[in-house]
N, C-alpha and C positions, 0 to 999 in steps of 0.2 A: 300332908300339906294343910296348913291352917286355912280357915275360911277367908281371912283377909287376903291371902295370896292365891286363892283359887280363881282362875280366870274363867268366869262364866261367859256364855255367848254374848250377853249384854256388854260386859266389860271388854270383851274382844272387839265388839263393834265400835265402842267408843275409842279404844286404843287405835284401831285402824283409821277411824275418822281423824283423830288428832295427828296421827302420823302422816296421813294423806295431806292435811293442811300444811304440815311442815315441809313435805316434799314439794308440793305445788309452789310454796312461797320461796323455796331455796333455788331461785332461778337466777341466771346470769344477766339480769336486767338491772342496770344501774340508774338510780334516780339522778336527774340532772343537778339537783341541789346538794347531793352528797358531797361534791367536791369542795364547795365553799364552806360547808360545815366542817369537813376535815381540815381545811386550811385555817379556819378560825380556831379550831381546837389546837392545831399546831402552834399558831401564833400565841394563844393564851399560855401554853405550856412551855414554850421555848424562847419567846422574845424578851421575857423579863419585864414586859410592859403591862401585864395583866389583861383584863378584859377591855377591849376597845369601847369607847363611847361615841366615836365618830367614824365615818367611813374611811377606810385606809386602802381599799382594794380597787377603786375606780378612779379615773381621771375626770369623770363628769360630775360626780357627787362628792368628791374628796372633801373631807372636813365636815360634811353634813352630819347632824346627829343620827346616831344609830343605836337603837336599844337591842342589845344582844340578849334576847329573852330565852334562848335555848343553849346558853353557855355550858351548862352542866352536861347536857347530852353531847355537845361537841367535844368537850374534854374527854368524855368516856369513849366516844367514837374514835378519836385520834389515838387514845391510849390502846384501844383494842386493835386498831390498824397497825400500830407499831409492833404489837406482839404477834398478831395472826394475819395481817394483811386483809385484802378484800375478802378472802375466804372466811376469816373469822367474823367479819361484819355481816356477811350473807347468812352464815349459820346462826349467829345470835339473833338476827332479825327473824329468821325462820322459826327459831325457838320461841320468840315472843309472839309471833303469829299463832303458833300452836297453843301457847298458854291462853291467849285471848280467845281463841276458838273454843277451848275447853270451858272457859268461864261463860262464854255465850251458850254453850250446850247446857251448863248448869242452870242458867236462867230459864231456858226452855223447859227443863225438867221440873222446875218449881211450879209450873202451870198444870201439872198432871199428865204431861205427855209421856208416853213410854219411850224407851231408849231409841227404837228405830225411827219413829216419827220425829223425835227431837234431833236425831242426827241428820235426817233429811232437811229439816228446817234450818239447822245450824249450817249445813252446806249452802243452802240458798242465801241465807243472810251473810255467811262468810264470803261468798262470791260478791255480794253487794259491797262488803267492806274491803274487798281486794285493792281498791285504789290506795289504801293506807299501808299496804304491804311494802316491805323493802327497808333498807337501812336509812330511815328517816325519822326525825323526832315525832312526827305525827303518829307513828305506830305506837309510841308510848301512851299517847292520849287514848287510843283505841283500847289498849290493855287496861289502863288505869280506870277508864270509864266502866269497862266490864266488871272490874273488881269492885268499884264503888257501888254499882247497882246491886251486885250480889250482896254486899255488906248491908246496904240499906234495907233490902228485903229481909235479911236475917235480923236486923235491929227491930223491924216491925213485928217480928215473931218472938222477940225476946231471946233469940238464940245466939247472940254475940255479946261481946263486951261493951265497953262504953264507946259511944259515937265520937267522943272527944279524941280518940286515937286517930281520927281522920284528919285532925288539924296538922300534925307533922307531915302526914301524907301530902296534904295540899301545899305545904311549904316546899317540899322536894319537887312536887309536880310543877309548881310555878317556875322553877329554875330549869325544868326539862322542856316544857312546851306551854304556850299560852292557852291550851285547851283546858287548863285548870278553871278558867272562867265558866266554861260549860259545865264542868263538874260541880262547881259551887251552885250554879243554877239548878242542877238536878237535886241537890240536897235541899235547897230552898223549896222547890216544888213539892218534895215529899213532906217537908215540914208543914206546909200549908194544908196538904191533904190529911195529914195526921191530926192537925188541929180541927179540921172540919168533921172528922169522924170521932172526935172526942178524946183522942190520946194526947191530952195537953202536955204532960211532962215530957214525953218524947218529942213532941212538936217544938217545945221551947228549946230543948237541947239541940235539935237539928237546926233550928233557926240560928242559934249561936255558932254552930259549926259552919253553917253556910256563910255567915258574915265573916268568920275567921278565914274560911276558904277563899272568899272573894278578896279579902285583904291580903292574901298571901303574896300577891304581886309586889307589895311593899317590902317583902323580904328578898327581893331580887336586886341585882345591880342597877336595873332601870328604874326601880321605885315606881312613882306615879307614871313615868314615861312608858312603862309596860302596857298600861291601859290605853294610853294615847296612841301608841304604835298599833295596837290591835284595832282600835276604832278607825285609825287612818286607812287601814286596808279594807275593813268591812264596809266602810261608808263611801269608798271611792268608786265611782262608775268606771274610771279608767283602769283601776286595779282589776276590777271584775272582767273588763274586756280583754286584758292581757293574760290573765291567769284562768285557764279553763276550770280549775278546781273551784273557783268562786262563782262559776256559772251554774245554772240549773242543769240537772242531769239530762243527757241526751239518750233517750230510750232506744235509739237506733244503734247504740254502741254495745259491744260485748266486752266483759260480762256484767258490768255494773247495772246497765239499763234493764235488761231482761230479768236479772235477779231481783232487783228492787220492784219491778213491775209485778213479778210473780208474788212477791211478799205482800204487795198491796192487794192483789186479787184475793189471796188467801185471807188476808186480814178482813177485807170487806165481806167476803163470803162467810167467813167465820162469824162475824158480827151478826149477819142476817140469820145464820143458823142458831145463834144464841137466842135471838128474838123469836124465831119460828118455833123452837123447841121449848120456849119459856124457861130457859135456864137462867141462873143468876148471872148477870153481866159482870165483866171484870170490874174490880173495885176502882174507885176514883184515882188512886195513885197510879195503878198500872195503866189505866186509860189515858191519863194526862201525860205520863211519860211517853207513851206511844204516839199520841197526837202531836205533842210539842216537838219531839225529835223527828217525826215524819215531816212536819212543816219545815224544820231546819234542813232536812235532807232534800226536800223539793226546792228549797231556795238556793242551795249550793252543794255541788258534788262532794266537796271535802267533808260535808256533814253526814253523808250516807253511812260511813262506818259508825258514827255515833247513834244513828237510828237503828243500825243493826243490833246494837247492844241495849240501848235504852228502850227501844221498841220491842225487843224480843219477848218480854213477858206478855204483852198484849197480843202479839202474833201467836204466841204459844197458846193463850187462852182461846183464841179464835179457832185455831186448828184443833185443839182438844174438843171444842164444841162440835166441830165438823165430824170428828171421829167418834164422838160420843164417849170420850175418855172421862173417867172419874178423876176428881181432884185427889191429890195425894200421891205419895211415892209408890212406884210399882214394886211388887215383890220380886226379889231376885230368885230365880230358879236354882235349886240346889243341884250341883253337879258333882260327880264322883272325882276322885283324884286322877283316874285315868283320863276322863274327859277333859279335866283342867289341864293335864299334861299335854294332851293333843292340841288344845287351844294355845298353850304357850309355844309349842313347837311350830304351829302355823304362824303365830305372830313373829317368831324369830326368823322364819323363812321369808316372810313378807318384808321385814326390816332389812335383811341381808340383800334381797333382790332390789329393793328401792334404793339402798345406799350404793350398791355396786353399779346399777345400770342407770340411775337417774341423778342422785345427789352428788356422788363423787365426780362424775364427769362435768357436771354443771358448775361445781364450786372449786374445781381444781384451779390453781393459779394460772395455768396456761389457758384454760377455758375462759376465765374471767378477764384475763388480759386481752384475749381475742374479742370478747364482748365489748370491752372498752374501746378497742380500736374500731369496732364496727359502729359505735355510737358517737364517738367524740373525735375531735380533730387532732389525734395523736400525730399522724404522719404529716399533716399540714403544718403543725407547729415545729416538727423536726425540720421541715423545709424552711420555715421562717427563720429558725435559728441558724441554719447553714448559710443562708444568703444575707443574714442580718437585716431582715425586713424592717423598714422604718415605721415608727409610730407617729401619732397615736393610731391604735387599731380599733376599727369598728367591728364588733363581733355579733354573731347570732345570739339571741337571748339565751337559748338553752346551752350554748357553748361557754357562757360566761363563768360558771362555776368551775369548769375544768381548767380554763385559762388561769383563774386565780390559784387553784391548787398547784398547777404546774409552774407558773411563771412569776408569781408574786415573790419578791418585790421588783423583779426586773421589768415586768410589764404590768400595766394596769388595764382594766377592762372598760368598755363603754357602758355595759349593762350586765346584770346577772340576775339570779332568782330572788334577790333581796329587794323585791318591788317596793316595799315601804320606804327604803332608803332613798330611792330615786324620785319618788313623788310623781304626781300626775304630769308635771311639765316635761320631765325627762322621758317618762314613758310615752308621752305623746310624740316627742321628738323621734324616739325609736320607731314608733309605728308609722310616722310620716315617711320615714326612709324605707322600711321594709315593704310597706304597702304602696310605695311610689306615689303617695299623696302629694309629695313635693317634687314636681318633675325636674326641678333644677338641683335637687339634692343639696339644698342650702345648709342642712344640718351637718353634712360631712364637711362642707367648707368652713362652717362656723367653728368646728372643733379641729380643723386642720388635719383631718384624717388622711393618712397616706396609704394604709393597708386595710383591706376588708377581708374577713374570714366568715364565710357563709356555708350553710348546708348545701350540698351539691344539688343543683337543679333549682335553686332559689330564683324567683322572677327578678329579684333585685340584681342578681348576677348578670342576667341577660341584658338588663338596662345599663349596667355599668359597662359591659362590653360594647354596647351600641354607643355609649357616651365617650369612648376613647380610653377607658381603663384597660389595663392588661391583665390577663389571667395566666400567670406563669406556672400555677400548680393546680392540679385537680386529681382526686383519687377515688371518687365515688361516695365519699363521706363528707368531705369539705372541699371548698374551692378557695383559693387565695387570689385576691385581686389587688393590684397596685395602681396608684394614680399615674397616669402617663407622664413621663418625664421625672417621676419621683422615685 
């Protein structure tokens, strides 16, 4: 057995870690926005109308400008769905999680951590990044940011090719997810720190790459509108109120809160250890990457995965100082062919057990269909179809994407996860209804709503019943209400 194929204990540990991340993320939990992403991919590929530039899925914002900044991801998701269904989407998403976690592990190893502590910290930061898991465009930004930071550290060491190869990466990234803006900021930050430490040629090159990366949004269907749409969400207090991902992390929640908190404690403790032991502190690039990404994570939960990768080198340096680890790659212990064979056998057994008892049941079509029925108003819409429920329909926010996927163009929604399309005014209208801020429910009257579909147990449902609305259907997932006499 050649050295390259000898499975040392360290390699076995990394393989088990990456496999565990795959297994954990291959779960039958479906993101609420998955459905409108699939619906838009279907529209782009099958309608003959190309990429929409205005809202076509709602009756409240119909015709309003819509920048489809994730069109390439949506096309890929729908193509995969056509070939392999929800099972394919879950498995590919889990594979991307595993790839991102391996890249995260590599970042920690660059700080001098041994395999075991690097795996432990990768698990901690991986759990912090778990909100980005699932079949959603945001996962691509997690993986691409991890790849980008790895490449930047290699460029600093002169161990990679030209940084200009990052430019086409940014062009593709800009059509996958607006997180390319964060990536361009990371490159610019490294360019500045390289300039300050005297590496002027590399700094100039990276500055050009950062500018090209930031301009990559111009190579998207939205053009300048891509930036405006991004700013519209980030700068809106109403958007932050409706979308928990744009709010600061809640450390009472599991797993993101405790994992991030633990990472912070280790980071601070490690920094103190560096000072106490008079070791050389992490260099400016690593320090600023960690501090800036940490600030972004504390500002909004959706940035926690970005801290997990961009802040990983700083976290690794701090933990290495705590453990007294020396900088540099750890030596691989030589193992015999027999030992390597036993390690391979153990890995195969673990893979078979994980697939047979966890992955296969979770991603089987029947299991995923059941998960969808447990999370979305499948049966409620079946009922609405049978009785010919009259519209317009007022729907729960998290149900909007599924309604688009299932019923467009026969029905259009009141609202869905495309918060930037609806703007502050419509989002406020929605919250006035569900929070009962408008006791007369004037919003429903204004839009001539005849049918309401809510999550079972919604306080709004109780108010509707008390106001004379009928509830002809209830199934534990969703309730259907109809206006009295309508």
